[in-house]
N, C-alpha and C positions, 0 to 999 in steps of 0.2 A: 548337077553343076558343082564344081569344086572351086572354092574361093582361094585366092592366094593366101598364104600364111602371113598375117600381118605382124610386123615387128616394129621397126623404127617409125612407121607411119601412125602407130598408136600414140595418143598424147602422153601416156605414162608407161615407162618400162622400168628403168633404174632410177629410183627417186630417193631423195635424202630427207624429205620433210614429212611432217605430221600436220594435222589441222587442229589448231588450238586457238580459241578466243577469236575466231573470225579470220585467221590468217594461216597460210602455209608456212610453217616454221621448221628450221632444221632440228633434227634430234640432237640432244646433248651428248649422245654417245656415238661410238663408231661401229658397233656390232651390226651385222646385216643378216637378213633372211633372204635366201634365194627364191626365185619364182621359176618353177620348172614346167615346161610344156610336157604333159603326160604322153602325148603322141610321138614326140621326137626325142624326149629326155634332154632337151636343150635348156640350159639356164638362159632365159630371155629377159629376166627382170630381177630386181631386188628392192627391198624396202628396209628401213631401219628397224632394228629390234629395240623397242623403246626402253629407256632407262627409268628407274624409280622417279627421277626428277621430271621426266617427260609425263609420267602418269600423274604426278602431283600437279603439274601445270594444267593438264587437261581437266582433272577433277576440280581444281580451284576455279578454272574458267567456267565450268558448268555450274558450280555452286554460286559463284558471283552473279552469273546471268540469272540464276533462279532467285536469289535474294534481292538483287538490286536492279536487274534489267527489266525491260518492258514485257517480255514474253508471257510470264504468268499473269500479268495484269491486263493483257488484251482480253477481249471477249472471245469465247469459243468460236463465234462466227468469224472474227478477225483472224484467228489462228487458222481456221479452215480455209480462208482465202489464200494463205501462204501454202497450205497443202495442195490446193488446186493448181497454184502456179508451179509448185515443185513437180507435180504430175506432168504438166506440159513440158517443163524443162527436161525431165527424164526421157520423155518420148523423143525429144530432139536428139538425144544422145544414144538412141537405141542401137545403132549399128556398131560403133566402137565399144559400147558397153558389152554387147553380146560377144564380139570378137575377143575382148579382153577376158571375159568369163571363160570362153572356150579354151583359150591358151593357158589359163590358170588351172582348170580342173578337168579338161577333156570332154566336157559335156558337148554333145553334137550341136551344131548351129541350129538345127531344127528345134532344139530346146531353148538355147540361149537367145535366139533372135526374138523370142517373146518375153524375155525377162523384164525389159523396160516397160512394156505395155501392161504386164501383169502387176508390176510394182506401182505403176500409175493408177491402175484400177483399185489397188488397195488404198492408196492415198485419197482417191476420190470417194471411195465408200466411207472411209473413216471421216472425211470432211463432212459427209452427209449426216453424221451423228451429232454435229454441233448443237442443233436445237434441243436435243435431249439434255445436254449439259446446262442449258440456259433456263430450263423450265423450273419455276419456283416449286419447291417441295416442302409443303407445310402439312403436318400431321397433328390432329387433335389428340389430346389426352383422353383415354377411354372414359375416365370419370368426369370429364368436362372441366372448364375453368382455366385451361391452359393449352398451349400448343407448342410444337417443336418444329423449328426450321432446320432442315437437313441440308448442309452445304457439302458439295463435292469439290474437293480441292486437289491440286496436283501433289503427288507424293514427294517430288523433289528430284534431285539429280539421279539419273538412271544409268546403269552400266548395261549395255546391250552387246551380247556376244553371239555371233552367228557362225554356222559351220561352213564347210567347204563345198557341200554338194549343191546348195542353192544360195550362193553368197549374197545375192541381191534381195530376193523376195523374203528370205528368212531374216534379213535385217529390217527391211521396210515394214514387215508385219509387226515389228516391235516399235520402230521409230515413229510410224504414223500415229498410233494411239498415244504414245508418250507425248508427242508434240501437241496433239489436239487437247490433251488433258492439261497442258501448260507446264509440263516437265522440261528439263534440259537433259542432254544425253552425251555420254561418251561411248563411241562405237569401237568395238574391237573385232575385226574380221578374223577368220581362221588364218593361221600363219602361211598356208599354201595358197590362199586366195585373197591377197591384200590389196590388189590394184583396182579391180572392177568397182569396189565400193566407193572409190574416189569420185565416180560419176554421180553417185547419190549425194555426196557432200557438195559437189559443184552445183548440183541442181538446187540444193537448199540455199546455197549462197546466192545463186542467180534469182531465186524466188524472194529474196529479201529477208530470210530468216536472220534475226539479229545475232551479232557476235556472241560466242560462248554457248549458244543454245545447242548446236551440234558440233561435236569435237571428234577427232579420229586419231587413234593410236594403233600402231601395228606391233606385233610381237608374238612370242610363244606363250606357253602355259604360265610362265612366271609373271608375265604382264597381266594375263587374265586374273591370276590369283591376287596380284596387287590391287587391281581394280575392284574385285569382289570384296576384298577386305579393307578397302580405303575408308578412312573415317568419314569422308564426305558423301559416300554412296548411300542413297536412300532406297534403291530398288534395283534388283538384278533380273534380267531376262536372258535365258540361255537356251540355245538349241544345239544338241550334239549328243555325244555318247552317254549312256547311262552311267558309266564309271565316273566320268568327269562331272556329270550332273549330281551324283551322290556327294562328291567333294564340295561342290558349290552349295548344295542344299545343307550340308553339315555346317559350312561357314555361315550361311544365312541364318540357320537356327541359332547358332552360338551368338551371333550379333543381333538377333531379333530384327532381321530385315525381310521384307516381302520378296518373294522370288517366284518367277515363272520358269518351269523347266519342261522343255519339249524334247523328249529323249528317244530311245530306240524303239523298235517294233518287231514283231514276228507275226504278222497278221495272216488270217486265213481267208480263202475264197471257198465258200461252201457251194458246191455244185449239186443242186437238187436233181432228182431223177428225171424231171420233166424239162431240164434246161435246154435252151437252144444253143448248141455248141458253135454254130456259125456266128451267131450274135456275140457269143463269148470270145471267139477268136478275134473279132473285130476290135475288142477293147483290151485284150489280154496283155499286150506289151505295155500299154500305158498303166494298166492296173496292177501288173505283177513284175514289171521289169523297167519301169520308167527311169530315165537318166542312167542307163547302163546298170540298173539294179541298185543305184545309190540314192534311194529315197526311203524315208523312215516309215511311211504308212503303207507301202505296197504290200499286196497279199502274195507272199512268196510260198505259202503253203496252200496248195490246191487240194481240197478234200473232195474226192470223187466217190460216188456211190458204187458199191461192188458190182452191181449189174451193168454199169456203163464204164467201169474202170479202164478197160483197154481202149475204148473209144475216146475217153478223155485224154489218156496218155498220148494217143496217136495225134489228136488235134493239137494238144499243147506242144508236142515235139515238132510237128509240122510248122506251127506258127512261129515258134522260137527259132527253129533252124532257118526260117526265111528272113529273120531280122538281120539286116545287113550290118556287118561289123567292119569298121574302117576309119578312115581319116575323119575326125569330127568336123572338119571344115568342108566336107562334102555334104551337099543338101540331102543326099539319099541315105546317109549313114543313120542307122537306128541305134546302134550300140557303139560307143566310142571306147577309149581306154579308161581304165580306172584312174582315179585322181592322183594317186601316189604309188610309188614302188611298194611301200609298206602295205597299202590296201590290196594291191595285187597279191602279195605274199599271204595275206590273211585269207583271201578267197581261195587260192590254190591249196592252202592248208585245209580248208573246209572240204574241198573236193577230194583230197587224199583220205580224210576221215570218212567221207561218205562211201568211198570204195571199200575201205577196211571194214565198215559196219554192214556192208551188204546191199547198199543202194545200187540201182542199175542206171548207168548213163545212157540215155537214149539219143542225145545229140550234144556236141561240144565236150566239155569236161577237161579242157587243158588251157594253160597259158599259151599264148601265141609266141613262138620263138622270134627273136629279132628285136628291133627297136620299138620302144613304147610299152606301156603297161597294159597290154591287151589280154583279156581272158575270153575264150569262146563263149557265146551264149549257150547255156547249159540247162538241160532238163534231167532231173534225177527222179526215177520211178522206183516203186517198191520201197519207198521211205516209210519208216515206222515212227510213231511219236516219240520213242526214246532215243532216236539217233541225234547226234549233235547238230546236223543240218536242219533238223526239225525243231530244235529248241533255241538255238542261238542265232542272232542276227548276222547274216553273211555280208550284206551290203556289196553285192556284186551281181553280175548277170546270171543268176542261178535260181531256178524255180524247182520246187519239190512237189511231187504228187503222192498223196496219201490216200489209202482206201478206207471207207467206212461202211458199216452195216446199219442202216436206219438213221433217222434224223437225230435221235437222242445221242447216238455215238458221235455224229458229226459235230453237234454243239459241244459235247464233252471234249473232243479233240481240239476244237477251235479255242475253247476256254482253258485248255491245259497248257498254259504258258505264263511265265512271269510278266509278260508284256500285255498291253491293251490299248492299241492306238488306232488301227484301221480295221478293215474287214469288208467282205463282199458276200452277197448271196446271189447266185444265178438261178433263175427260175422263170417259167412263163406264167406262173400263178402269183399275182401280186400279193394276195393274202398270205399264201404259204411263205413267200420270201420275207414279208413283214414279220410274220410270226417267228421265224428263225432269227432275224435281225434283233428282235426284242430280247431274245435269250442270250445274245452274244455279249460277253463282258469286255466291252471295248468302247473307246471314246467316239468313234465314227463308224458307220456301216453304210456301204453303198448297195443299192439293189440294181444289179445288172450293169452298173458303171460305178466309178469312184472319181470324185473331184472335190476340191476344197471350195467352199462357198464363203466369200468375204463377209457375208452377212450372218453366218452361223458359227458357233464356237467350234474350235478344233483343239483337241488336247487328249492326253493319254491318261490311262489308269495304271496303277501299280508301278512297275519298273519303266513305264513309258512316260512318267513325268508327273508334274504338279501344275494345276491351273490350265487355262486355255488361252488361245489367241484367236483373232478374228471376232467380228460382231461386237455388240455392246458389252458382251461379257469380257472380251479381250481388252476393251477400253477401260473397264472397271478396275483392271489390274494396276492401272497407273493413277488411280484416285485414292484419296484418303478422305474420311468422313468427319465432319464436325456437326454436332447437334446443339442448337441454341434453344433453350426452353424459355418461354415467356408466358406471362398471364394474359388471359383474354378478358374482355368485358371490363 
């Protein structure tokens, strides 16, 4: 089924306002950012490119709400009730939210139709952590005679910056724990996906979140930098490229501000000799090419044992070739356009380098001529660990297949990368798979499948970032600690 391409029937297309201190207010400037449909190349929306005074207003509102407003003074359970109402409100907006997301970044509706439900699931899980914040934490001095009361307090106004590939969930995974902790927030979406996040803000407003607790500004890199360096910013959370993450991390270090960075990846799927290739085929697209390959944790390097190399290449080629490329508003589309023209050009550059370095294209391998930022789903075989496509994040519908001799070499290749975010092991032997997973230098590993668990930490090592999101560990990033020592007896 193909849906009509929504336009003027969406609640937001060309907007002039930002959300500051509980109200939609016009930007103080006239500069605009276009919103382009990656499938049609049509400019269908636009938003303000916020000014320095817009940034000041949003940060001042967040700071005032933190210092003077009710939000940090509610109990965690009371804040959790707001999160639960937010989850309900988001689900009411699932259809237009998903459509807006698809028009912004080209993600197929099969992906974006679940964005509201997934975000609601994050909100509900984080709300369930409230009792842990309310538990009294008293620790005795080892020598006796005194005790320490440990208080967990909100860190303050947070700057939350999300990328364009999953603009809703990668913002909500920051916003939900910030809110439960008692923080206030200024949200900045990626400049190419600035409209779908308005549904999250609307849901917060409908849930009764007080004015100034959630604020929204739109803009490019200069706006992000102004927020990161703003004197009222107490904490930064960013998901995006490693290059931008380094700049944010440098600023945070200079200013002594806590920061969470969820950055790029170059993860591996280790196929052990006993792997069930039919079972692997069933999860391959989601594990290695999710969202048209524009997913940070996917395992785009498939490491195949020499004795089954040709068999693995054949299965991967057949599976990827069958992934339907097309209109992201068609329910049957598996691979949509890339999010921007610039990203399409990055991916085609990688494909050129792969050919020059001797990789073999077994399916796909080209940009699709005509309208839209489409690149064919591609498999590259005979890839070696020194090739550019084996070392750098491509962020497009491209999977590489590398050969290994023995498990030790497989682990060495998997760990021979500056990144460390995701990973997979395919095997019919749970113990063997577990043993390989334990040796992989990465933040998460899946055995025969990969998924994020809202209850478990997700984060990267090395060039994949700092800190974690999800679970109690992700909540801890929005807390600061105070210890009160007192005599006993």
